[in-house]
N, C-alpha and C positions, 0 to 999 in steps of 0.2 A: 504494500500500500504506500502510495506516494505521500510525503509530508512536505509539500511545497507551499510557500507563501509568496504572494506578489504584493509589493508595497513600495513606497518612497523611502529611501534611506534617510534616517533621522539622526542617528548617533554618529559620533566620531568613528567608532569601531566599524559601523556599517559602511561608512564612506571610505574608510581605509581598505575595507575588503573589496569594494568596487575598484579602487585604484590598483590594488594588488592583482585582481583578476585581469584587468586591462593590460597591465604590464606583462603578465605571463603570456597572454595570448598574442599581443602585438609584438613582443620580443621574439617569441619562438616561431610564430607564423609569418611575421613580416620582417624579422631580422633587424628590428630597431630597438636598441636599449636606450631608454629615456632618462634614467637616473641611476644613481648608485644605491638607492634605497628600496629598489624593487617596487616602486609605485609609479604609475603613469598618470600624471596630472598636469594641468595647464591653467592659464589665467582665466579661462572661461568657467571652470568647474564651480567656483564659489557663487556664480550667478544662476546656476542650474539646479534643477531637481534631478535626482538619480533614481530611476526606477530599477528595482532589483527583484530577482527571484531567489529565495532562500530555500535550500534543502535542510529542513530542521533535523532530519535524521543524522546529518553530518555537521550541522551548524556551519553551513558553507553557502556563500553567495555564488550562484552558478550562472547567472545571467544578468545583463544590465543594458539599459538605454539611458542616454543623457538627454534631458528635456530642458529646452530654453524658451520660455515665453517672451514675446516681443517686449512687453512692458518691464521685464526684468533685465533687459540687455543694458550693459554698460556702454553708453554712447561713444566712449573713447576707444573701445575695442570692437564693438559691433558683434555680429553673429560669427560663429566659427566658420561658416561657409564663406565669409568675406575674405578669408585668407587665400581662397582659391578662385572665387568667382566674383564678378561684378553683379550684384543682386539688387540694384536700385529699383528695378521693376517689381520685384517681390516686396520690397520695403514700402512701396507706394500703396499696396493693397490695404484697404482701410480696416477690414475685419481682423479679429484676433488671429495671430499667427504663432506657430509652434515649430521650433527647429529640433530635429532629432539628430543625434550624433553618437559616436563612440559605442556603438552596439557590439556586444560580444557575448558568447555563451561558452562556458567551460567545456573543454574537449571531451569530457566523459558524459555530457548531457545533451548532445546535439540531435535529439529526437524531436519530432514535431511538437510535443507537448510544451516544451520550454518556450519556443517562439510563439506558440499559441497563447501562453500565459502572458508573455511580454506584450503582445498585441492587445490582449484583453486589458492589461494595465494601462496601456496608452489610450485605448478607447475610453476607459473610465476617466482618465485625466482630461481628455478632449471634452467630454461632456461636462465635467466639473468646472472647466475653465472657459466654456463657450467658444472653443476654437473652431475657426472656419477653414484655415489653411495649415497643412502640415508639410514641412519641406526639409531638405537636407541633401546629402550626397551619399551615393552607394558605390562600393568598389566592384570593379570588374575582376574576373578571374586571372587575367593575364595583361601584360603590357605589350604583347606582340602586335605590331601595327595592323596586320590583316584581320586578326581577331577583333581588335578594338573597332576597326573600320566597318566590319561586318555587323557588329552589335549596333553601332551608331546608325548604319543604313537601315536596319530593321526598325529601330525605335523611331527614327525620323519619319519613316513611311507609315508606321502603325500606331505609335504612342506619343506623338509629339504634341507639346502644349501650344496653345495659340500665342501670338506675338506679345500679348500683354504680360506673359509670364517669362519672356525670354531672358536668359542669363548668358554671360560671356566669361570664358576663362580669363583670369588676369594674364598680363603679358608673360610673366615669369612662370605661369602654369599651363601655357598652351601645349597641347600634345602634338608634337611636330610630326609624328608618323601618321597622322590621320589622312586617309584617302577619302575626300569628300565626294568624289565622283563614283565610288563603288556603289553598285546597286545589287542587293541580294534579292533573289526570287524564291529561294527555298526558305520561306518564312518559318515553317515548323521546325526544321532542322536548326536554324539559327537561334530560334527562341529557346530550344532545349539546351543550347550551349551557354545560355545566360546563367549567372549564379542563382541559386535557389531563392535567395532573398529578393533579387530583382524580379524574378518570375512571379513571386507572391505579390510584390508591390504592384506590378502591372495588372495582374488579375483583379486587384482590389479597386483599380481605377486611377492609379498613379500615372502622371504624365512626365515626360522628359523635357527639360526646359532649354536645352542647348547642347553645344558640342561637349564631348568628354574633355576632361582636364587632368593634368598631372598633379597629384597630391604629394608634395615633397616631404611631408611629415611621415608618410608611410611607404614612399616609393611605389605608388600604385596609380592606376587610372580610375577616375571616378566620373559618374554621371550625376547631374543635379536633378532632383526629383521634386514634384509637388503633388499634393493630393488636396483637391477641393472636396471637403466633406459632403457638400451637397451633390456632388457628382460621383460619389463613391458607389461601387458596385452594390446593387440591391441586396445581393446575398451577403456581402461583407457588412453592410449597414445593419441588416437585420441580426446577423450573428454576433457582431461585436458591439454595436451601439443600441440594439433593440429598437431600431427605427424602421 
């Protein structure tokens, strides 16, 4: 029997568990050591809420998402996404906005139930805070130019946001290997090559807002995504939001 709890981290110990989990995953899987203290944290963390899944049978934080509401943003540093993208069009949106970042799950718990719990926690947070737009960036599986170009071709043809949501990689974050002329026709095969998280997002109604960008923090290629809650898939709205 599972003994999982989904909640917002409140105590110093819970938050340190989040930073320790992030360090372990990002260090081992992305090859980036962020500090000598085995904690991965940055200047944005103190303005965010940290959604966590706890396995009480082991007293262990096993999953997390970082949540940053627009009214909690420090105007001197902005959203985390602004390190990579020009998001002025997103910031113009008048309704409540929520940025998601730093999502990860412990390597021993990557079954569907944990991401389901995290999404359920995000859905509750969205309802409690009257959020209209959810955005952030999501990592692709590879930095190989043909793979990135194929993924972008697919999402541009099938899942592209309207111009009011357009974002642009900052000059230092432009992915120089992108072939903008590449056109994929095998939509199903290309879709299956996307990361599982991206596929889940797209099925929920998420749109891609612009070209892929290079994320220097993790040495990866990312896509900027946005979800308008009012345009969310009916199945997902009913399941996660009860609407």
